[in-house]
C-alpha positions in Angstrom: 114.3 147.0 94.4 115.1 147.4 97.9 117.9 145.0 99.8 117.0 141.1 99.1 117.7 139.0 101.8 116.2 136.1 100.7 118.0 135.7 97.7 117.8 132.1 96.8 114.3 132.7 96.0 114.9 136.0 94.4 116.8 134.0 91.8 114.4 131.1 91.8 110.9 133.4 91.3 113.2 136.1 88.6 114.4 132.3 87.1 112.0 130.2 84.6 109.7 129.2 87.6 108.3 132.9 87.6 108.1 133.5 84.2 106.3 129.8 83.5 103.7 130.9 86.6 103.4 134.1 85.1 103.1 132.4 81.4 100.7 130.3 83.3 98.8 133.0 85.8 94.9 131.5 84.6 95.3 128.5 85.3 97.4 128.6 88.4 94.7 131.7 89.5 91.8 128.9 88.4 93.7 126.3 90.9 93.7 128.5 93.5 91.0 130.6 93.2 88.4 127.8 95.5 90.8 129.4 98.8 89.9 133.6 97.8 86.7 133.5 99.5 87.6 131.8 103.1 90.7 134.1 103.0 88.6 137.1 101.8 85.9 136.7 104.4 88.1 135.9 107.0 90.3 139.5 106.1 87.0 141.2 106.6 88.3 144.4 104.4 86.2 147.4 104.5 85.5 150.0 102.3 87.9 152.1 103.4 90.5 149.4 104.7 94.3 149.7 103.3 95.4 146.5 102.8 99.2 144.9 102.0 99.3 141.0 99.9 102.0 139.5 100.9 103.8 137.5 98.1 100.9 138.7 95.5 102.4 136.8 92.7 100.2 137.7 89.4 98.1 139.6 91.8 95.0 137.8 91.4 93.9 138.3 95.6 95.3 142.1 95.6 93.0 142.5 92.7 89.8 140.9 94.8 91.2 143.3 97.5 91.2 146.4 96.3 87.4 145.8 95.2 86.6 145.6 98.4 89.1 148.5 99.7 86.7 150.6 97.1 87.1 153.8 99.1 91.5 152.8 100.2 94.0 150.9 98.3 95.6 147.7 98.7 99.1 147.2 97.1 100.6 143.7 96.4 104.8 143.0 97.3 106.2 140.1 95.6 110.1 139.3 94.9 109.4 138.4 91.1 109.7 140.9 88.5 107.3 138.7 85.9 104.9 137.9 87.7 104.6 141.3 88.7 104.2 142.6 85.3 101.2 140.5 84.5 99.9 141.2 87.8 100.3 145.0 86.9 98.9 144.1 83.4 95.7 142.4 84.8 94.9 145.7 87.4 95.4 147.8 84.2 92.7 145.6 81.4 89.9 145.0 84.7 90.2 149.1 85.3 91.6 148.8 88.9 92.8 151.9 90.0 93.1 151.3 93.7 95.9 148.7 93.5 99.8 149.5 92.8 102.6 146.8 92.4 105.9 146.9 94.2 109.0 144.2 93.3 110.0 143.9 97.3 111.7 141.3 99.7 108.9 141.9 102.5 112.0 139.9 104.4 113.2 143.5 105.6 111.2 145.5 103.3 111.0 149.4 104.9 107.2 149.3 104.7 105.5 152.2 105.7 105.0 151.8 109.7 101.0 150.9 111.1 100.5 152.2 107.3 97.8 148.9 106.7 94.5 147.9 108.1 95.1 144.5 107.2 97.7 142.1 105.9 97.0 139.0 103.6 99.0 136.9 101.5 98.0 133.5 99.5 100.7 131.5 100.4 104.0 133.9 99.8 104.3 133.9 103.5 106.0 130.0 103.7 109.2 130.9 101.8 110.6 133.6 104.1 114.4 132.6 105.3 114.2 133.8 108.5 110.1 133.3 109.3 110.4 135.1 112.6 112.2 138.4 111.7 109.8 138.9 108.3 106.3 138.8 110.2 108.3 141.1 112.9 108.3 143.6 109.8 105.4 142.7 108.5 103.3 143.4 111.6 105.2 146.8 112.1 103.0 147.2 108.8 100.1 146.7 110.2 98.1 149.4 112.2 97.2 148.8 116.1 94.2 146.3 116.0 95.0 145.1 112.4 94.8 142.0 110.9 96.8 139.3 109.3 95.6 136.7 107.2 96.8 134.2 104.5 96.3 130.8 104.1 99.6 128.0 103.9 99.3 124.6 103.0 98.5 121.7 105.1 101.6 119.2 105.4 101.0 116.6 102.2 99.6 112.8 103.3 99.8 109.8 100.8 96.2 109.7 101.1 95.6 113.4 100.4 93.3 113.1 96.7 96.2 114.8 94.8 98.2 112.1 96.2 96.1 109.7 94.8 95.6 111.4 91.9 99.2 111.9 90.7 100.8 109.0 92.5 102.8 107.9 89.1 105.4 110.7 90.0 106.0 110.1 93.3 108.9 108.1 92.1 110.2 110.9 90.3 109.5 113.8 93.0 113.2 114.0 94.5 114.0 116.9 95.6 111.6 120.1 95.8 112.3 122.9 92.6 114.1 126.3 93.5 110.8 127.8 94.0 109.7 125.5 95.8 112.3 125.3 98.9 110.1 126.1 101.8 106.7 125.3 100.8 106.0 123.2 103.7 107.8 125.8 106.8 104.8 126.7 107.9 102.2 123.6 107.8 102.7 122.8 111.0 100.0 124.9 113.4 102.4 124.6 116.5 105.1 126.0 114.5 102.3 128.9 113.0 102.1 130.4 116.3 105.3 129.9 117.5 106.8 132.2 114.5 104.2 134.7 114.5 104.0 134.9 118.8 107.3 135.9 118.4 107.2 138.7 115.8 105.0 140.3 118.4 100.8 139.1 117.0 98.4 137.8 119.4 95.3 135.9 118.9 96.8 133.6 116.5 94.3 131.1 115.0 94.8 128.0 112.5 91.4 126.7 111.2 91.9 123.8 108.2 90.3 125.0 105.2 89.5 122.3 102.5 88.2 123.3 98.5 88.5 121.6 95.1 91.2 123.0 93.3 90.7 123.4 89.6 93.0 122.0 87.7 91.9 122.1 83.7 88.5 120.8 81.9 89.3 117.0 81.5 92.6 114.8 82.3 94.7 115.3 79.5 94.9 119.2 80.1 95.3 118.5 83.8 97.8 115.5 83.9 99.4 117.9 80.5 98.7 121.1 83.8 100.3 118.8 86.5 103.3 117.8 84.4 104.4 121.9 83.4 104.8 123.0 87.1 108.3 123.6 88.3 108.3 121.4 90.6 107.6 118.5 88.2 109.4 119.9 85.0 112.4 120.6 87.1 112.5 116.9 88.8 111.5 115.5 85.2 114.3 117.2 83.6 117.0 114.5 83.1 114.1 111.6 82.8 113.6 109.9 79.6 110.8 110.5 76.7 109.9 107.1 77.4 109.2 106.9 80.9 107.2 110.4 81.0 105.3 109.2 78.3 104.2 106.0 80.5 103.6 108.9 83.5 101.8 111.6 81.8 99.6 108.1 80.6 99.4 107.1 84.2 98.4 110.6 85.6 95.3 110.6 82.8 94.2 107.7 84.1 94.1 108.6 87.9 93.0 111.9 87.2 89.4 110.8 85.8 89.1 110.1 88.5 88.6 113.9 89.7 86.4 114.4 86.4 83.2 116.4 87.1 80.6 118.0 84.9 82.8 121.3 85.3 86.0 120.0 85.0 89.4 117.8 87.1 88.3 119.0 91.1 90.4 117.8 93.3 90.5 118.9 96.9 93.3 120.6 98.8 93.5 121.4 102.4 95.5 124.6 104.3 95.7 126.1 107.2 93.3 129.1 107.5 95.6 131.9 110.4 94.7 134.9 111.8 96.6 136.9 113.8 95.9 140.2 115.4 99.0 143.4 116.2 98.1 144.5 119.2 
């Protein structure tokens, strides 16, 4: 890996949180998969379009992009080696030869200038230590007229489906886990437009998108999945067993309201952001 400036995130995503995500990649991909279609539709990837996926994680979006860019290639970059190892294994298993994965800090990585037609990201761009500098670096990787498209979470609300489904956890979630720091950095559309404009990007659009997020086959599996996630594990690590048992039971009860014939679906809300390199 080249120079790393976002040392805190590099340590977090190459530690237990990155490994946990990689080990449970199918569950996380199912959770986030409802946003793939609107993101890829916004990216409008052509068969000959080169694609860069920022913060690609375990690579699901990169591989979907590579299928669309059938006569070109897609490159996924991430700071987490455990997640990239999973991405490479999945690419090999699926026989997708026009995708490759590189460990890199996208904030400063020396991307080929004008090297990509499209840059996408399924949330990875929210973790930069210096967003304006990072997006300026990414913009240089786009050809003139190239498109940047990404999603980031909207600001949390006590009225959201997720807040209602996981209300039992709220009193215990006192601080973000190491890997979760920065998750809300781009939750304000005005902030998004400011950062992208500072990076020299134009035609910035922020559109609200909602999609069902798949948390498991039933309330029991969904509650266990929520409790296994890095930010939750981090906050529960010193909580006594009796309290955790109670919270699990309460989670199962509230999550049951979101059970469907196809599993537990909890609605999520993101900003779908697009911009152009002039």
